[in-house]
Each structure stands twice: as C-alpha cells, then as structure tokens.
Backbone bond lengths (Angstrom), bond angles and torsions (degrees), N, CA, C in turn:
res aa  C-N    CA-C-N  psi(-1)  N-CA   C-N-CA  omega(-1)  CA-C   N-CA-C  phi
1 M - - - 1.427 - - 1.528 109.30 -
2 S 1.286 114.16 134.45 1.507 116.11 -179.84 1.538 109.31 -84.35
3 L 1.363 110.43 165.16 1.408 120.92 -178.64 1.578 110.61 -58.51
4 K 1.321 117.37 -39.21 1.394 118.60 178.48 1.444 113.90 -65.35
5 S 1.303 118.66 -42.63 1.421 121.35 178.68 1.484 115.11 -66.96
6 K 1.369 118.49 -33.71 1.380 126.48 173.57 1.505 109.06 -62.33
7 L 1.239 116.47 -52.70 1.440 123.14 177.89 1.550 116.84 -58.12
8 M 1.277 112.39 -37.02 1.434 120.01 177.06 1.557 110.40 -70.61
9 S 1.279 115.30 -41.29 1.531 120.65 -179.81 1.540 109.37 -66.41
10 W 1.349 113.05 -35.72 1.445 116.53 -176.78 1.631 109.59 -72.90
11 F 1.389 113.88 -41.65 1.513 115.85 -179.10 1.581 104.54 -71.19
12 T 1.227 120.88 -31.44 1.541 117.27 -179.43 1.475 110.13 -75.30
13 G 1.368 115.63 -32.77 1.480 117.53 176.45 1.457 116.16 -70.24
14 F 1.410 112.91 -35.79 1.444 121.87 179.89 1.486 115.31 -68.72
15 F 1.371 112.29 -51.05 1.495 117.31 177.90 1.522 113.75 -82.05
16 G 1.224 118.77 -19.81 1.443 119.74 175.52 1.553 113.04 -85.41
17 G 1.280 119.32 -12.86 1.492 122.27 175.31 1.524 109.97 95.44
18 G 1.383 118.38 0.10 1.445 118.34 178.21 1.446 111.46 -65.91
19 L 1.320 121.37 -29.21 1.517 124.76 -179.82 1.458 108.80 -68.95
20 I 1.264 120.46 -37.61 1.488 123.66 179.55 1.579 106.96 -64.05
21 T 1.317 119.77 -50.74 1.471 119.13 -175.28 1.568 109.69 -73.40
22 K 1.271 119.13 -28.12 1.496 118.97 177.02 1.539 111.87 -66.05
23 K 1.257 114.86 -38.66 1.465 118.12 -172.76 1.598 107.89 -88.32
24 G 1.261 120.39 -10.53 1.502 129.40 -176.78 1.529 115.25 76.22
25 V 1.347 112.09 27.32 1.411 113.16 174.68 1.444 119.31 -76.08
26 D 1.341 115.09 -11.51 1.512 121.89 -175.91 1.579 106.50 -68.40
27 R 1.355 116.72 -24.24 1.491 118.59 178.99 1.526 111.71 -76.74
28 Q 1.382 115.58 -21.57 1.436 119.13 -178.08 1.584 109.74 -98.20
29 L 1.266 120.74 -0.92 1.491 122.10 178.79 1.449 118.76 -49.17
30 P 1.406 115.56 -41.35 1.529 114.38 175.14 1.487 117.78 -64.66
31 F 1.368 113.49 -32.22 1.402 120.62 173.40 1.444 118.44 -69.11
32 I 1.347 114.06 -36.60 1.488 125.60 -178.78 1.586 104.75 -71.96
33 F 1.374 116.74 -43.96 1.346 121.25 174.31 1.651 112.78 -56.14
34 F 1.338 112.95 -49.30 1.413 118.10 -178.59 1.560 112.24 -59.65
35 C 1.365 115.80 -41.59 1.504 121.93 174.47 1.508 109.02 -57.87
36 F 1.326 118.16 -46.44 1.429 123.64 -178.32 1.452 109.94 -56.25
37 I 1.359 113.79 -49.97 1.545 117.13 176.21 1.479 116.01 -58.57
38 L 1.269 116.80 -44.54 1.492 122.33 177.06 1.533 113.21 -57.97
39 I 1.357 115.65 -44.53 1.474 118.72 -174.40 1.613 100.63 -75.68
40 S 1.254 125.24 -37.63 1.461 123.32 178.84 1.539 109.78 -61.27
41 L 1.289 117.90 -44.74 1.494 122.10 178.75 1.561 109.04 -61.71
42 R 1.373 115.45 -45.02 1.521 117.26 -177.79 1.595 108.63 -60.02
43 L 1.315 115.88 -47.59 1.437 122.84 -179.91 1.715 110.50 -59.30
44 M 1.294 115.54 -37.18 1.468 115.22 179.50 1.426 108.26 -78.79
45 W 1.271 122.04 -37.13 1.494 124.32 174.45 1.527 111.32 -54.32
46 G 1.453 113.87 -51.48 1.454 116.65 179.55 1.519 114.97 -62.20
47 L 1.275 114.92 -36.47 1.614 118.91 177.46 1.622 107.79 -69.14
48 W 1.351 118.02 -36.71 1.404 117.90 179.11 1.490 116.03 -67.34
49 V 1.470 111.98 -36.65 1.446 120.71 -177.53 1.613 104.66 -70.68
50 E 1.345 118.28 -43.47 1.407 117.90 -176.96 1.557 111.74 -69.05
51 D 1.241 116.43 -27.29 1.495 121.97 173.09 1.553 108.40 -63.75
52 R 1.226 113.25 -53.14 1.529 116.67 179.93 1.475 113.24 -62.49
53 M 1.314 118.64 -35.16 1.511 115.85 179.09 1.475 111.38 -74.06
54 A 1.374 120.31 -28.69 1.422 122.45 172.85 1.515 109.40 -65.16
55 L 1.287 120.63 -39.52 1.461 129.61 -179.71 1.497 105.75 -65.32
56 I 1.396 118.41 -48.18 1.534 119.01 179.98 1.558 112.06 -60.63
57 N 1.370 114.72 -39.29 1.485 116.97 -179.30 1.574 109.71 -68.71
58 H 1.256 115.94 -37.33 1.596 117.89 177.10 1.527 107.57 -64.23
59 N 1.384 116.39 -43.20 1.457 111.97 -178.88 1.486 112.05 -70.82
60 D 1.312 119.14 -34.39 1.483 122.86 175.09 1.593 113.68 -55.43
61 K 1.412 113.99 -39.02 1.438 119.22 175.13 1.503 110.80 -65.71
62 I 1.289 117.82 -44.20 1.530 122.54 -178.23 1.507 109.08 -62.45
63 I 1.462 116.57 -43.23 1.484 117.58 -178.95 1.514 111.42 -64.29
64 E 1.369 116.14 -36.58 1.393 117.29 -179.21 1.456 112.74 -67.64
65 E 1.407 121.41 -34.39 1.411 125.70 -175.99 1.623 101.23 -75.47
66 L 1.332 120.77 -37.89 1.459 117.28 175.21 1.490 116.57 -67.40
67 K 1.317 117.42 -28.12 1.501 123.46 179.51 1.644 103.99 -70.38
68 I 1.298 118.34 -42.79 1.479 125.01 178.95 1.516 108.06 -57.89
69 E 1.355 112.68 -51.51 1.418 115.29 -174.88 1.533 109.03 -67.83
70 F 1.302 118.83 -35.22 1.585 120.13 177.92 1.587 106.39 -60.28
71 H 1.405 118.19 -45.66 1.422 116.74 -173.34 1.463 114.57 -69.59
72 E 1.413 114.52 -28.56 1.438 120.33 173.18 1.493 115.73 -64.60
73 K 1.368 116.51 -46.11 1.258 125.22 173.85 1.670 117.02 -59.03
74 D 1.390 107.93 -41.81 1.446 118.60 176.26 1.464 112.52 -61.67
75 L 1.353 116.78 -43.76 1.367 121.29 179.19 1.562 112.45 -67.29
76 R 1.398 116.78 -40.42 1.484 116.45 170.83 1.432 117.06 -58.04
77 L 1.348 117.31 -45.69 1.513 120.48 176.50 1.470 109.68 -62.20
78 T 1.236 120.98 -44.69 1.533 124.39 -178.14 1.580 104.96 -59.60
79 G 1.196 119.38 -45.14 1.517 124.60 177.09 1.503 110.40 -55.33
80 L 1.388 115.88 -51.69 1.403 119.70 179.38 1.569 115.40 -64.16
81 D 1.348 113.50 -34.18 1.439 116.23 173.40 1.562 113.14 -65.44
82 Q 1.299 118.09 -39.59 1.476 121.14 179.43 1.622 108.84 -62.85
83 R 1.391 111.95 -46.06 1.485 113.31 179.55 1.510 114.76 -57.28
84 T 1.366 111.80 -40.22 1.510 111.38 -177.49 1.477 109.16 -73.24
85 R 1.290 115.14 -34.17 1.487 118.04 179.04 1.536 112.56 -63.10
86 I 1.244 114.22 -44.91 1.524 123.79 176.59 1.565 110.71 -63.37
87 E 1.356 118.83 -39.87 1.467 123.25 173.87 1.512 111.00 -62.20
88 K 1.324 116.79 -44.75 1.404 118.51 -178.64 1.485 110.46 -66.55
89 M 1.312 121.06 -38.30 1.440 123.08 175.78 1.384 113.08 -63.69
90 L 1.323 124.09 -36.77 1.524 130.61 179.39 1.566 104.15 -66.12
91 V 1.340 113.70 -52.58 1.478 114.92 -175.90 1.483 114.37 -65.04
92 G 1.391 116.06 -35.14 1.476 125.34 173.23 1.550 112.38 -60.59
93 S 1.270 119.58 -39.47 1.446 122.15 -177.17 1.664 112.41 -68.65
94 G 1.398 108.91 -27.92 1.458 117.98 174.44 1.612 114.55 69.96
95 N 1.248 122.95 -16.12 1.418 118.73 -176.46 1.523 111.15 -111.65
96 T 1.344 116.46 38.91 1.487 123.53 172.55 1.527 113.32 -128.43
97 T 1.264 115.52 157.34 1.397 113.13 173.26 1.538 109.92 -121.55
98 L 1.265 118.53 18.86 1.406 122.90 177.79 1.548 106.47 -71.70
99 H 1.367 107.82 142.93 1.586 115.65 177.00 1.501 106.04 -154.77
100 A 1.330 115.15 168.80 1.481 119.05 -178.40 1.545 107.83 -71.92
101 P 1.308 122.59 147.09 1.355 125.90 -176.33 1.571 109.96 -64.13
102 A 1.251 116.72 137.73 1.464 119.34 172.35 1.539 119.87 -85.27
103 N 1.400 111.25 -34.42 1.503 115.91 171.34 1.348 116.61 -110.24
104 P 1.317 119.96 159.08 1.517 120.88 -179.58 1.532 109.79 -70.73
105 P 1.288 117.43 158.06 1.428 119.28 -175.32 1.502 110.90 -71.65
106 K 1.318 113.24 155.90 1.560 117.49 -174.30 1.526 106.13 -119.34
107 R 1.281 113.05 154.86 1.470 119.85 -179.45 1.492 107.44 -96.37
108 I 1.382 108.81 131.27 1.485 120.22 178.35 1.513 105.12 -98.42
109 V 1.410 113.30 123.18 1.336 121.49 174.94 1.457 113.09 -98.94
110 I 1.339 124.02 125.58 1.446 120.85 -177.22 1.537 105.34 -113.61
111 E 1.274 114.06 133.45 1.508 117.23 -177.60 1.474 111.32 -102.93
C-alpha cells in the first residue's frame, strides 16, 4: 500500500466513523457523552458564579458610595442642628448681640 492510499483510508475511516467502530469506542459513546455534559455544566456553573461575584463587587462599590454620601449629609445636618441650638441659646440668654452673618466675608487687602 502506498502512503497516499494509507492516508486516504485513514481519513475515510476517521471521518466515516470506521475508526470508532474498529477501536471499540462506539460502546463508550454514552459515557463520553455523559462526561461532555458534566464538563459543560461545570464550565457554565463557573461562568455563572463569576458573573454573580462581579455583580456583588459592583453592588458593594455602590453601597460604599451611598454610605459616604449618607455620612456627609448626616454631618451637614448635625452642623445645622448645632448652629440652631447655639443661636437659640444666645437668644435665650438675652444679653448678647451675636447673630449669624448676613453678608459673606470680604477680603481685606493690605498694601
């Protein structure tokens, strides 16, 4: 047999399914299919878990930003509460002329 005929018989055996029956792999096809299904499910599970972890990380960043915003607003409101409390105390004492500034501060330039 020449190399060309051997090569042709191997190609036709491989693509025609003769190689599978000759080696006895056809009896193992259900097991091979089962292994393929298991590997495919494992890959899909890993991709799903990775997607969920990315979503969790994204949500954690958003929650952290919202916490920072909440604390900033809380500090602003606490400062306003203290200002009004101090103003009430000053008005209640009656013997002070202190009050909140009406105009913004001005810069004094010295030459």
